[in-house]
Residue frames relative to the residue before (quaternion, step in Angstrom):
aa qw qx qy qz dx dy dz
M 1.0000 0.0000 0.0000 0.0000 0.00 0.00 0.00
K 0.2068 -0.7707 0.5902 0.1223 3.55 -1.00 0.80
K 0.1806 -0.7428 0.6333 0.1206 3.50 -1.16 0.71
C 0.2010 -0.8033 0.5533 0.0904 3.58 -0.66 1.09
L 0.1435 -0.7925 0.5912 0.0434 3.53 -0.79 1.07
P 0.1799 -0.7961 0.5672 0.1098 3.62 -0.35 1.15
L 0.0425 0.8283 -0.5516 0.0889 3.57 -0.02 1.31
L 0.8465 -0.1163 0.0439 0.5177 3.55 -0.63 1.18
G 0.7769 -0.4097 0.1833 0.4416 3.54 0.90 0.94
I 0.7012 0.3771 -0.2705 0.5413 3.61 1.24 -0.10
F 0.3520 -0.7631 0.5055 0.1957 3.58 -0.91 0.87
F 0.1375 -0.7567 0.6360 0.0632 3.53 -1.02 0.92
C 0.1316 -0.8012 0.5805 0.0612 3.56 -0.82 0.96
I 0.1230 -0.8068 0.5779 0.0013 3.51 -0.78 1.15
H 0.3633 -0.7041 0.5633 0.2344 3.57 -0.97 0.84
D 0.2986 -0.7967 0.5027 0.1530 3.57 -0.41 1.21
T 0.5710 0.6343 -0.3819 0.3546 3.61 1.19 -0.34
S 0.6961 0.4299 -0.2785 0.5031 3.61 1.21 -0.22
T 0.3259 -0.7406 0.5512 0.2036 3.57 -1.16 0.60
S 0.4686 0.7079 -0.4346 0.3007 3.60 1.24 -0.03
H 0.4795 0.6826 -0.4378 0.3353 3.57 1.24 -0.18
S 0.7556 0.3532 -0.2079 0.5110 3.60 1.15 -0.51
S 0.4180 0.7549 -0.4454 0.2385 3.59 1.26 -0.04
R 0.7365 0.3791 -0.2313 0.5102 3.60 1.13 -0.53
L 0.5119 0.5999 -0.4295 0.4401 3.57 1.29 0.25
E 0.2222 -0.8110 0.5311 0.1036 3.58 -0.40 1.22
V 0.2486 -0.7092 0.6371 0.1715 3.55 -1.05 0.82
V 0.2576 -0.7926 0.5364 0.1330 3.57 -0.30 1.26
N 0.7725 -0.0978 0.0926 0.6206 3.56 0.90 -1.01
E 0.0193 -0.7912 0.6111 0.0163 3.55 -1.20 0.48
W 0.1063 -0.7960 0.5958 0.0098 3.52 -1.14 0.76
N 0.4415 -0.6009 0.5818 0.3249 3.53 -1.25 0.47
L 0.7333 -0.1065 0.0910 0.6654 3.51 0.96 -1.08
L 0.5391 -0.6223 0.4507 0.3450 3.56 -1.06 0.63
D 0.1572 -0.7748 0.6073 0.0782 3.54 -1.06 0.81
F 0.1967 -0.8228 0.5315 0.0435 3.55 -0.87 1.02
D 0.3183 -0.6382 0.6578 0.2422 3.48 -1.32 0.56
V 0.0975 -0.8702 0.4816 0.0362 3.54 0.39 1.27
P 0.5996 -0.5526 0.4280 0.3897 3.59 -1.19 0.48
F 0.6356 -0.5931 0.3463 0.3527 3.56 -1.10 0.73
H 0.6811 0.5173 -0.3074 0.4172 3.60 1.09 -0.60
V 0.5478 0.6116 -0.4059 0.4014 3.61 1.25 -0.08
D 0.3603 -0.7192 0.5581 0.2036 3.56 -0.91 0.98
Y 0.4244 -0.7364 0.4684 0.2415 3.59 -0.54 1.18
R 0.5980 0.5757 -0.3652 0.4214 3.58 1.13 -0.51
D 0.6675 0.4980 -0.2991 0.4659 3.59 1.21 -0.39
I 0.5781 0.6113 -0.3687 0.3952 3.58 1.27 -0.23
K 0.0208 -0.7678 0.6401 -0.0170 3.56 -0.97 0.96
L 0.2148 -0.8246 0.5118 0.1093 3.55 0.07 1.30
E 0.5881 0.5790 -0.3694 0.4270 3.59 1.17 -0.45
N 0.6675 0.4559 -0.2973 0.5082 3.60 1.30 -0.16
T 0.6211 0.5772 -0.3194 0.4231 3.57 1.29 -0.07
V 0.1239 0.7767 -0.6010 0.1420 3.56 -0.61 1.20
F 0.3684 -0.7450 0.5010 0.2414 3.59 -0.88 0.84
T 0.1457 -0.8019 0.5781 0.0405 3.53 -1.13 0.80
G 0.7749 0.2941 -0.1574 0.5369 3.60 1.20 -0.34
L 0.1011 -0.8022 0.5883 -0.0084 3.54 -1.09 0.86
E 0.1240 0.7462 -0.6519 0.0529 3.54 -1.11 0.78
L 0.1983 -0.7934 0.5690 0.0856 3.55 -1.10 0.73
S 0.1034 -0.7418 0.6577 0.0802 3.54 -1.09 0.81
D 0.7505 -0.3909 0.2565 0.4670 3.59 -1.23 -0.08
D 0.8274 0.2201 -0.0885 0.5090 3.58 0.94 -0.81
R 0.7788 0.2948 -0.1587 0.5305 3.61 1.20 -0.26
I 0.2509 -0.7005 0.6431 0.1811 3.49 -1.38 0.43
F 0.2117 -0.7807 0.5794 0.0997 3.57 -0.76 1.08
L 0.0843 -0.7983 0.5963 -0.0021 3.55 -0.86 1.05
A 0.2218 -0.7727 0.5850 0.1074 3.56 -0.78 1.08
T 0.0293 -0.7826 0.6214 -0.0245 3.56 -0.88 1.03
P 0.1518 -0.8342 0.5234 0.0844 3.61 0.27 1.22
R 0.5223 -0.6405 0.4695 0.3107 3.54 -1.21 0.55
L 0.0654 -0.8174 0.5720 -0.0195 3.54 0.34 1.32
R 0.7644 0.0481 -0.0316 0.6422 3.54 1.26 -0.60
D 0.6778 -0.4775 0.3610 0.4268 3.56 -1.31 0.14
G 0.7491 0.4619 -0.2937 0.3731 3.53 -1.29 0.39
V 0.4901 0.6400 -0.4440 0.3913 3.60 1.27 0.17
P 0.3553 -0.8000 0.4400 0.2006 3.62 -0.43 1.15
A 0.8038 0.0134 0.0118 0.5947 3.63 1.09 -0.55
T 0.3738 -0.7530 0.5011 0.2053 3.56 -1.04 0.74
L 0.7754 0.1185 -0.1136 0.6097 3.58 1.24 -0.25
S 0.0403 0.7979 -0.5959 0.0813 3.55 -0.83 1.05
T 0.2616 -0.7537 0.5786 0.1693 3.54 -1.30 0.24
I 0.0897 -0.7216 0.6782 0.1068 3.48 -1.40 0.41
P 0.6161 -0.5457 0.3892 0.4137 3.62 -1.13 0.37
R 0.5605 -0.6139 0.4409 0.3383 3.57 -1.11 0.68
R 0.7880 0.2467 -0.1190 0.5513 3.58 1.00 -0.80
T 0.1653 0.7456 -0.6208 0.1770 3.53 -0.50 1.31
P 0.6456 -0.5000 0.3731 0.4404 3.64 -1.16 0.30
L 0.5442 -0.6261 0.4433 0.3396 3.58 -0.94 0.87
G 0.8176 0.2340 -0.1961 0.4882 3.55 -0.94 0.94
S 0.4938 0.6674 -0.4314 0.3531 3.60 1.25 0.06
S 0.3381 -0.7319 0.5617 0.1856 3.56 -1.32 0.31
P 0.0616 -0.8440 0.5318 0.0340 3.61 0.41 1.14
I 0.5065 -0.6220 0.5068 0.3159 3.53 -1.23 0.60
L 0.4065 -0.7148 0.5173 0.2371 3.56 -0.94 0.90
R 0.2674 -0.7547 0.5806 0.1479 3.53 -0.88 0.98
A 0.3557 -0.7728 0.4885 0.1942 3.54 -0.49 1.22
I 0.3203 -0.6910 0.6153 0.2035 3.55 -1.16 0.78
K 0.5720 -0.6302 0.3951 0.3458 3.58 -0.93 0.86
S 0.1407 -0.7746 0.6131 0.0650 3.54 -1.11 0.74
D 0.4623 -0.6870 0.4833 0.2842 3.53 -1.19 0.46
S 0.7730 -0.4008 0.2380 0.4304 3.56 -1.33 -0.04
C 0.7149 0.4095 -0.2841 0.4904 3.62 1.10 -0.34
N 0.4762 -0.7263 0.4097 0.2790 3.56 1.25 0.52
R 0.1508 0.8395 -0.5106 0.1090 3.52 0.89 0.91
L 0.3783 -0.6949 0.5716 0.2177 3.50 -1.25 0.57
W 0.2615 -0.7673 0.5685 0.1399 3.52 -0.67 1.06
V 0.6279 -0.1924 -0.7519 0.0583 1.74 -1.87 1.57
L 0.7210 0.3669 -0.2211 0.5447 3.57 1.17 -0.52
D 0.1515 -0.7950 0.5858 0.0419 3.56 -0.62 1.20
S 0.2902 -0.7893 0.5199 0.1499 3.55 -0.44 1.23
G 0.3669 -0.7413 0.4807 0.2912 3.59 1.18 -0.54
V 0.6372 0.5269 -0.3050 0.4726 3.58 1.33 0.14
M 0.1127 -0.7570 0.6394 0.0733 3.54 -1.11 0.81
S 0.8337 0.1540 -0.1389 0.5118 3.56 -1.25 0.59
S 0.0797 0.8584 -0.5032 0.0600 3.55 0.92 0.94
I 0.6372 0.5179 -0.3392 0.4591 3.61 1.12 -0.50
D 0.7796 0.4048 -0.1900 0.4385 3.56 0.84 -1.01
N 0.8511 -0.0346 0.0524 0.5212 3.61 0.59 -1.06
F 0.3351 -0.7943 0.4686 0.1928 3.59 1.30 0.16
A 0.1401 0.8170 -0.5393 0.1489 3.55 0.60 1.18
M 0.2286 -0.7587 0.5985 0.1174 3.58 -0.62 1.18
V 0.0900 -0.8478 0.5227 0.0038 3.57 -0.36 1.27
C 0.7992 -0.0130 -0.0166 0.6007 3.61 1.19 -0.25
Q 0.6536 -0.5153 0.3841 0.3997 3.53 -1.30 0.26
P 0.5117 -0.6416 0.4648 0.3324 3.62 -0.91 0.84
K 0.0520 -0.8123 0.5798 -0.0349 3.54 -0.99 0.92
L 0.2733 -0.6820 0.6429 0.2165 3.49 -1.38 0.29
V 0.0895 -0.8169 0.5698 -0.0022 3.56 -0.66 1.15
V 0.1354 -0.7782 0.6110 0.0520 3.57 -0.90 0.98
F 0.0353 0.8117 -0.5820 0.0343 3.58 -0.77 0.95
D 0.5408 -0.6329 0.4693 0.2945 3.52 -1.22 0.65
L 0.4075 -0.7407 0.4798 0.2347 3.60 -0.68 1.08
I 0.6188 0.5428 -0.3526 0.4451 3.58 1.15 -0.47
T 0.7947 0.2789 -0.1353 0.5218 3.57 0.87 -0.96
D 0.3014 -0.7592 0.5006 0.2868 3.58 1.27 -0.49
E 0.4683 0.6556 -0.4474 0.3883 3.55 1.18 0.61
I 0.5089 -0.6395 0.4818 0.3160 3.55 -1.10 0.71
V 0.1358 -0.8023 0.5775 0.0667 3.55 -0.88 0.95
R 0.8029 0.0321 -0.0270 0.5947 3.59 1.23 -0.26
T 0.0527 -0.7749 0.6296 0.0193 3.53 -1.08 0.81
V 0.0980 -0.7976 0.5951 0.0122 3.56 -0.81 1.06
A 0.1643 -0.7683 0.6135 0.0792 3.57 -0.67 1.12
F 0.3809 -0.7606 0.4788 0.2171 3.57 -0.66 1.08
P 0.4862 -0.6696 0.4735 0.3019 3.60 -0.95 0.82
R 0.6609 -0.5503 0.3491 0.3720 3.54 -1.19 0.63
Q 0.6537 0.5583 -0.3361 0.3849 3.59 0.98 -0.73
V 0.7016 0.4274 -0.2926 0.4894 3.64 1.17 -0.23
I 0.6827 0.4415 -0.2753 0.5130 3.60 1.29 -0.13
R 0.2289 -0.7603 0.5937 0.1305 3.55 -1.11 0.76
P 0.6765 -0.5024 0.3277 0.4273 3.65 -1.15 0.42
G 0.7669 0.3386 -0.1923 0.5101 3.60 1.05 -0.67
S 0.3253 0.7879 -0.4783 0.2112 3.60 1.22 0.33
L 0.0204 0.7474 -0.6640 0.0086 3.54 -1.19 0.76
L 0.1822 -0.7919 0.5780 0.0746 3.56 -0.26 1.32
T 0.0999 -0.8707 0.4808 -0.0258 3.56 -0.54 1.19
N 0.8199 0.0897 0.0078 0.5653 3.60 0.99 -0.69
L 0.0645 -0.8129 0.5771 0.0441 3.57 -1.17 0.45
I 0.1982 -0.7319 0.6419 0.1143 3.50 -1.35 0.53
I 0.2345 -0.7507 0.6025 0.1361 3.57 -0.99 0.89
D 0.1098 -0.8027 0.5860 0.0121 3.56 -0.59 1.20
E 0.0484 -0.8202 0.5698 -0.0175 3.55 -0.39 1.28
E 0.5639 0.5916 -0.3818 0.4316 3.55 1.28 0.37
A 0.5779 0.6370 -0.3761 0.3446 3.58 1.10 -0.64
H 0.8302 -0.0707 0.0867 0.5461 3.60 0.73 -1.05
G 0.7885 -0.2517 0.1503 0.5407 3.61 1.21 0.11
K 0.5441 -0.6403 0.4543 0.2959 3.52 -1.32 0.28
C 0.8212 0.2910 -0.2002 0.4481 3.51 -1.46 0.10
D 0.8553 -0.0312 0.0362 0.5159 3.60 -0.60 -1.10
S 0.6615 0.4714 -0.3199 0.4878 3.60 1.26 -0.01
A 0.4315 0.7312 -0.4401 0.2923 3.58 1.27 0.07
F 0.3330 -0.6750 0.6110 0.2454 3.52 -1.40 0.26
I 0.1870 -0.7691 0.6053 0.0843 3.55 -1.06 0.86
Y 0.1235 -0.7741 0.6186 0.0527 3.57 -0.88 1.01
M 0.0505 -0.8285 0.5563 -0.0399 3.58 -0.67 1.15
S 0.3660 -0.7335 0.5359 0.2020 3.54 -0.99 0.90
D 0.1665 -0.7196 0.6662 0.1032 3.54 -1.09 0.87
T 0.2540 -0.8479 0.4526 0.1079 3.53 -0.15 1.34
T 0.7910 0.3531 -0.1806 0.4658 3.61 0.83 -0.91
A 0.6891 0.2104 -0.2284 0.6547 3.57 1.33 -0.15
P 0.2384 -0.8736 0.3771 0.1944 3.53 0.73 1.18
G 0.3512 0.7012 -0.5561 0.2751 3.51 -0.80 1.15
L 0.3549 -0.6730 0.5893 0.2716 3.53 -1.39 0.00
V 0.1747 -0.7523 0.6267 0.1036 3.57 -0.93 0.93
V 0.1481 -0.7882 0.5957 0.0434 3.56 -0.79 1.10
Y 0.0851 -0.7881 0.6086 0.0357 3.56 -0.92 0.95
D 0.2266 -0.7495 0.6152 0.0921 3.54 -0.84 1.12
A 0.2625 -0.8178 0.4909 0.1457 3.58 -0.09 1.31
G 0.6350 0.5613 -0.3375 0.4097 3.57 1.02 -0.73
N 0.7788 0.2849 -0.1425 0.5403 3.57 1.07 -0.76
D 0.3692 -0.7711 0.4542 0.2505 3.58 1.34 0.14
R 0.5468 0.5679 -0.4396 0.4304 3.55 0.68 1.11
A 0.1701 -0.7923 0.5830 0.0588 3.55 -1.17 0.63
W 0.0132 -0.7826 0.6219 0.0240 3.54 -1.22 0.50
R 0.3946 -0.7167 0.5413 0.1941 3.52 -1.32 0.44
M 0.1098 -0.7829 0.6096 0.0579 3.57 -1.07 0.78
V 0.1266 -0.7972 0.5891 0.0363 3.55 -1.06 0.81
D 0.0948 0.7680 -0.6281 0.0817 3.52 -1.20 0.65
P 0.5935 -0.5887 0.3972 0.3787 3.64 -1.03 0.62
S 0.6146 0.5767 -0.3497 0.4090 3.60 1.11 -0.60
F 0.5948 0.5744 -0.3619 0.4304 3.60 1.23 -0.29
Y 0.6468 0.5736 -0.3036 0.4007 3.57 1.22 -0.49
P 0.5289 -0.6101 0.4733 0.3523 3.59 -1.20 0.46
D 0.3569 -0.6915 0.5873 0.2226 3.53 -1.27 0.54
P 0.4166 -0.7362 0.4667 0.2581 3.64 -0.52 1.11
N 0.5912 0.5726 -0.3697 0.4311 3.59 1.18 -0.39
F 0.7487 0.3264 -0.1925 0.5439 3.59 1.28 -0.28
S 0.3752 0.7472 -0.4702 0.2827 3.58 1.12 0.62
D 0.6660 0.4505 -0.2999 0.5134 3.61 1.26 -0.22
Y 0.1496 -0.8027 0.5765 0.0306 3.56 -0.88 1.04
D 0.1028 -0.7756 0.6216 0.0387 3.55 -1.10 0.77
I 0.0451 0.7859 -0.6115 0.0808 3.56 -0.56 1.22
N 0.8232 -0.1627 0.0513 0.5415 3.57 -0.35 1.28
G 0.7438 -0.4210 0.2170 0.4717 3.56 0.96 0.89
E 0.6081 0.5076 -0.3596 0.4932 3.60 1.29 -0.03
T 0.1226 -0.8328 0.5397 0.0128 3.56 -0.60 1.15
F 0.0877 0.7589 -0.6445 0.0303 3.51 -1.27 0.54
T 0.3426 -0.7352 0.5568 0.1791 3.57 -1.29 0.37
L 0.1516 0.7757 -0.5981 0.1326 3.56 -0.89 0.96
M 0.1898 -0.7971 0.5682 0.0762 3.58 -0.69 1.13
D 0.1757 0.7972 -0.5529 0.1670 3.57 0.36 1.24
G 0.3711 -0.7319 0.5361 0.1980 3.54 -1.05 0.87
I 0.8565 -0.1274 0.0936 0.4914 3.55 -1.22 -0.61
V 0.1180 0.8019 -0.5741 0.1161 3.56 -0.79 1.04
G 0.7184 0.4162 -0.2534 0.4964 3.61 0.87 -0.88
L 0.0369 0.7999 -0.5949 0.0698 3.59 -0.78 1.10
T 0.1600 0.7391 -0.6533 0.0363 3.53 -1.24 0.56
H 0.2891 -0.7966 0.5272 0.0626 3.53 -1.20 0.60
S 0.1566 -0.7471 0.6369 0.1081 3.56 -1.07 0.80
P 0.2929 -0.7783 0.5253 0.1803 3.62 -0.37 1.16
Y 0.6673 0.5136 -0.3085 0.4424 3.58 1.06 -0.69
L 0.7098 0.3996 -0.2514 0.5228 3.57 1.07 -0.70
G 0.3423 -0.7552 0.4918 0.2656 3.60 1.26 -0.26
T 0.5378 0.6284 -0.3679 0.4249 3.54 1.02 0.86
L 0.2245 -0.7206 0.6402 0.1431 3.53 -1.16 0.79
F 0.1666 -0.7652 0.6160 0.0853 3.57 -0.88 1.02
F 0.0390 0.8190 -0.5677 0.0739 3.57 -0.94 0.85
Q 0.0217 -0.7805 0.6235 0.0405 3.52 -1.33 0.29
P 0.4140 -0.6229 0.5881 0.3076 3.57 -1.15 0.57
L 0.5700 -0.5643 0.4475 0.3955 3.58 -1.22 0.28
A 0.7519 0.3555 -0.1956 0.5197 3.58 0.85 -0.97
T 0.5790 0.5190 -0.4416 0.4477 3.56 0.25 1.32
D 0.3492 -0.6975 0.5669 0.2649 3.57 -1.30 0.17
R 0.6262 0.5699 -0.3129 0.4304 3.60 1.26 0.26
I 0.2074 -0.7110 0.6542 0.1530 3.51 -1.37 0.48
F 0.1463 -0.8035 0.5759 0.0359 3.57 -0.91 1.00
S 0.1489 -0.7681 0.6098 0.1263 3.55 -1.34 0.13
I 0.0573 -0.7669 0.6379 0.0406 3.54 -1.32 0.43
P 0.5025 -0.6481 0.4655 0.3329 3.63 -0.94 0.75
T 0.4516 -0.6858 0.4979 0.2790 3.57 -0.93 0.87
S 0.5365 0.6169 -0.4105 0.4039 3.59 1.19 -0.39
R 0.6628 0.4728 -0.3146 0.4880 3.59 1.09 -0.63
L 0.6401 0.5336 -0.3363 0.4386 3.59 0.95 -0.78
S 0.7529 0.4144 -0.2093 0.4664 3.57 0.95 -0.91
S 0.5777 0.6371 -0.3647 0.3568 3.59 1.24 -0.20
G 0.7298 -0.4041 0.2415 0.4957 3.59 1.21 -0.17
P 0.7366 -0.4302 0.2825 0.4388 3.58 -1.29 0.15
Q 0.5656 -0.5974 0.4649 0.3273 3.51 -1.27 0.54
G 0.4133 -0.7210 0.5027 0.2379 3.56 -0.89 0.94
E 0.6258 -0.5292 0.4052 0.4051 3.54 -1.19 0.44
F 0.8387 0.0894 -0.1368 0.5195 3.56 -0.89 1.09
E 0.4462 0.6885 -0.4701 0.3253 3.62 1.20 0.22
K 0.2677 -0.7427 0.5947 0.1521 3.56 -0.98 0.91
L 0.3926 -0.7353 0.5035 0.2272 3.56 -0.75 1.04
P 0.4890 -0.6778 0.4668 0.2891 3.62 -1.10 0.68
V 0.1180 0.8117 -0.5533 0.1451 3.57 0.55 1.22
S 0.1305 -0.7874 0.5998 0.0565 3.58 -0.98 0.88
L 0.4261 -0.6634 0.5536 0.2681 3.53 -1.23 0.59
V 0.2907 -0.7594 0.5598 0.1595 3.58 -0.70 1.10
G 0.7242 -0.3633 0.2503 0.5300 3.57 0.94 -0.86
R 0.4363 -0.6677 0.5372 0.2743 3.52 -1.38 0.05
K 0.3160 -0.7539 0.5555 0.1524 3.52 -1.12 0.83
S 0.6349 -0.5336 0.3963 0.3939 3.53 -1.32 0.14
S 0.7919 -0.0333 0.0112 0.6097 3.60 1.20 -0.42
Q 0.7102 -0.4253 0.3255 0.4569 3.55 -1.30 -0.03
G 0.0108 -0.7844 0.6199 0.0183 3.54 -1.30 0.36
L 0.3671 -0.7364 0.5287 0.2083 3.54 -1.23 0.46
S 0.8043 0.3374 -0.1604 0.4622 3.57 0.56 -1.19
L 0.0710 -0.7490 0.6576 0.0392 3.50 -1.30 0.66
A 0.0230 0.7652 -0.6433 -0.0034 3.56 -1.20 0.59
L 0.1705 -0.8021 0.5679 0.0710 3.56 -1.20 0.47
N 0.2756 -0.6925 0.6457 0.1659 3.52 -1.09 0.92
Y 0.1903 -0.8408 0.4969 0.0995 3.57 -0.05 1.28
F 0.5291 0.5967 -0.4251 0.4282 3.60 1.23 -0.08
E 0.7988 0.2597 -0.1012 0.5331 3.55 1.01 -0.90
D 0.4023 -0.7358 0.4574 0.2958 3.60 1.30 0.11
T 0.4135 0.6959 -0.4692 0.3529 3.55 0.97 0.94
L 0.2455 -0.7761 0.5729 0.0955 3.53 -0.80 1.14
Y 0.1647 -0.7770 0.6019 0.0825 3.58 -0.98 0.90
F 0.0603 0.7854 -0.6126 0.0654 3.55 -1.02 0.83
S 0.2701 -0.7764 0.5564 0.1209 3.56 -1.25 0.37
P 0.2332 -0.7671 0.5819 0.1366 3.63 -0.36 1.19
L 0.4409 -0.7523 0.4242 0.2445 3.57 -0.50 1.23
T 0.6818 0.4963 -0.3032 0.4438 3.57 0.82 -0.95
D 0.7300 0.4333 -0.2339 0.4740 3.58 1.04 -0.73
T 0.2975 -0.8009 0.4825 0.1931 3.60 1.33 0.13
S 0.5163 0.6343 -0.3911 0.4221 3.53 0.82 1.05
V 0.2702 -0.6905 0.6338 0.2202 3.52 -1.43 0.11
A 0.0417 -0.8096 0.5851 -0.0214 3.56 -0.80 1.03
S 0.2393 -0.7593 0.5878 0.1434 3.55 -1.28 0.40
F 0.0879 -0.7699 0.6315 0.0274 3.54 -1.24 0.63
N 0.2596 -0.7625 0.5728 0.1524 3.58 -0.64 1.12
L 0.4086 -0.7659 0.4513 0.2069 3.55 -0.58 1.20
V 0.6856 0.4635 -0.2785 0.4875 3.59 1.21 -0.43
S 0.7748 0.3412 -0.1767 0.5020 3.58 0.72 -1.10
K 0.3378 -0.7529 0.4732 0.3083 3.59 1.31 -0.48
H 0.3964 0.7128 -0.4828 0.3190 3.61 1.24 0.28
Q 0.0763 -0.8099 0.5815 -0.0089 3.56 -0.94 0.95
K 0.1068 0.7901 -0.6018 0.0474 3.56 -1.15 0.54
V 0.4637 -0.6221 0.5520 0.3054 3.50 -1.37 0.33
L 0.2672 -0.7892 0.5376 0.1294 3.58 -0.78 1.04
A 0.7976 -0.0569 0.0635 0.5972 3.57 1.05 -0.70
Y 0.0232 -0.7690 0.6389 0.0007 3.52 -1.16 0.71
D 0.2286 0.7647 -0.5696 0.1961 3.56 -0.66 1.12
P 0.3442 -0.7849 0.4762 0.1969 3.62 -0.29 1.22
E 0.6940 0.4596 -0.2825 0.4767 3.60 1.13 -0.52
K 0.7944 0.3669 -0.1655 0.4548 3.57 0.78 -1.05
L 0.7495 0.3277 -0.1952 0.5410 3.61 1.22 -0.25
Q 0.1741 0.8490 -0.4860 0.1127 3.58 0.81 0.95
F 0.7901 -0.0669 0.0782 0.6043 3.61 0.85 -0.88
L 0.1175 -0.8198 0.5591 0.0381 3.56 -0.07 1.30
A 0.2204 -0.8213 0.5201 0.0808 3.53 -0.29 1.35
E 0.8066 0.0185 0.0298 0.5900 3.59 1.11 -0.60
M 0.0667 -0.7653 0.6384 0.0474 3.55 -1.20 0.66
R 0.0592 -0.7763 0.6267 0.0330 3.53 -1.19 0.69
W 0.1986 -0.7493 0.6208 0.1171 3.56 -0.82 1.02
K 0.1906 -0.7877 0.5799 0.0837 3.55 -0.91 0.97
E 0.6395 -0.5924 0.3478 0.3452 3.55 -1.14 0.66
D 0.5912 0.5400 -0.3861 0.4580 3.61 1.22 -0.15
G 0.6044 -0.5880 0.3374 0.4185 3.59 1.30 -0.01
S 0.5474 0.6175 -0.4050 0.3937 3.60 1.23 -0.04
L 0.2233 -0.7516 0.6084 0.1229 3.54 -1.24 0.57
W 0.1402 -0.8055 0.5753 0.0221 3.56 -0.59 1.24
S 0.0261 -0.8156 0.5775 -0.0234 3.58 -1.01 0.81
L 0.3110 -0.6881 0.6199 0.2133 3.51 -1.29 0.57
S 0.0519 -0.8002 0.5974 -0.0145 3.56 -0.64 1.15
T 0.0352 0.8130 -0.5772 0.0685 3.57 -0.76 1.05
R 0.4180 -0.6175 0.5825 0.3236 3.50 -1.37 0.18
F 0.0467 -0.8482 0.5276 0.0076 3.54 0.66 1.10
Q 0.5945 0.5853 -0.3705 0.4083 3.57 1.04 -0.73
R 0.6857 0.4600 -0.2894 0.4843 3.60 1.05 -0.66
F 0.5964 0.5246 -0.3652 0.4856 3.58 1.07 -0.61
F 0.6635 0.5292 -0.2995 0.4359 3.55 0.92 -0.96
K 0.7672 0.3609 -0.1814 0.4983 3.59 0.94 -0.93
R 0.4292 -0.7268 0.4312 0.3189 3.59 1.34 0.14
T 0.4964 0.6378 -0.4425 0.3885 3.59 0.97 0.86
I 0.3196 0.7765 -0.4913 0.2314 3.58 1.22 0.37
S 0.2246 -0.7625 0.5930 0.1284 3.58 -1.04 0.80
P 0.3647 -0.7611 0.4920 0.2137 3.62 -0.59 1.08
S 0.6259 0.5390 -0.3443 0.4463 3.62 1.23 -0.14
E 0.6870 0.4313 -0.2741 0.5166 3.61 1.29 -0.01
I 0.5377 -0.5855 0.4875 0.3611 3.56 -1.27 0.40
N 0.0654 -0.8389 0.5397 -0.0266 3.56 -0.65 1.16
L 0.7793 0.2294 -0.1182 0.5710 3.58 1.21 -0.39
R 0.0134 0.8063 -0.5894 0.0482 3.55 -0.92 0.93
L 0.2035 -0.6781 0.6841 0.1755 3.48 -1.34 0.52
V 0.0248 -0.8246 0.5633 -0.0459 3.57 -0.46 1.23
R 0.1561 -0.7917 0.5895 0.0364 3.53 -1.24 0.55
I 0.2171 -0.7040 0.6591 0.1514 3.52 -1.13 0.82
P 0.4108 -0.7489 0.4546 0.2526 3.62 -0.47 1.15
P 0.6845 -0.5007 0.3381 0.4080 3.60 -1.22 0.37
R 0.8849 0.0651 -0.0609 0.4573 3.50 -1.17 0.84
T 0.3561 0.7357 -0.5034 0.2803 3.57 1.08 0.59
E 0.1679 -0.7593 0.6215 0.0947 3.55 -0.90 0.96
L 0.1858 -0.8320 0.5155 0.0863 3.56 -0.10 1.28
Y 0.7830 0.2566 -0.1169 0.5545 3.55 1.10 -0.65
R 0.0380 0.8582 -0.5087 0.0575 3.56 0.47 1.23
N 0.7928 -0.1689 0.1860 0.5552 3.57 0.71 -1.06
T 0.7315 -0.4426 0.2878 0.4314 3.54 -1.30 0.01
H 0.5529 0.6113 -0.4044 0.3964 3.62 1.17 -0.35
D 0.6552 0.4862 -0.3092 0.4886 3.58 1.23 -0.40
N 0.4802 -0.6797 0.4145 0.3684 3.58 1.34 0.09
Y 0.6292 0.4456 -0.3591 0.5259 3.55 1.19 0.62
I 0.1389 -0.7809 0.6058 0.0628 3.52 -1.01 0.79
Y 0.1824 -0.7684 0.6051 0.1006 3.54 -0.87 0.97
Y 0.1603 -0.8001 0.5758 0.0519 3.57 -0.64 1.12
K 0.2900 -0.7394 0.5792 0.1839 3.59 -0.74 1.00
């Protein structure tokens, strides 16, 4: 049997009768439910691990940072770390990073708790910068009222150190998912502005999701972000859409949007289904994305337009919440059964969360001898 994945206008056909499609997909860590080394002041009776799912990923030389926002009550910590090097397939305990009285999410604090259930705004949204060596806060930015809306939920960010300078001169682009927009912060001049465009909004025709026969509905706008410093382009996608868009960073960093001004947004392509995470190999101008229904990871070269499926696994690639491409050529992803967390049908006796990795320079779909055929 063949499964055809229409990714960005080109069809990929996969022979489902073989299991070798996932043989080079490494499971770095996996958990039934996340377990935390929680701070001493947390009451264990308030913890509900069945409500805890990771959505954000960052990697340093020695640590992996995992963001677990308070989508529902009972989440013990919003940012935690595990060691970078652990036995493959192990389930390390997450070490909680300290949080303040308003339960902020590092580095981007949405100021919202229980965003799925009752959307409780508990503090002003902030951008927090902390030193990775000391884990101490070195800068806190509270966003002005004119860039935040009553229903705002800041979810993702890109650091652009090419627009006007590095470190304290960087530009930060942040997605507002539920009041769809982009918030831009000019760190050098300590000012922020908001940009809006129809492409930031969810498409009601794509609000229903099907992952291995499990369905749920979610009308989320712009959330997936990635950045090419060499092309000077921000790539983005709402969750509820089959499209990927782009916008020049030169326009984002040039100042606030004028009244009635239309932003120079371009359509990059259409996918076979909705997706959340985006990543980019900026050395080769290759964009990575994950169609949720097709439980796969695919790539698209922005220059040559060449496309291929990198991995397909109905069990291990169910809902990729985040992807990170590293300069060694590896691609790291957070894979979860988010559909079950969302519908409260999670089973603590099954593996529900994974950190997976495609090793550097792996060609998963080389020729017909691998039982995969790539059709141009």
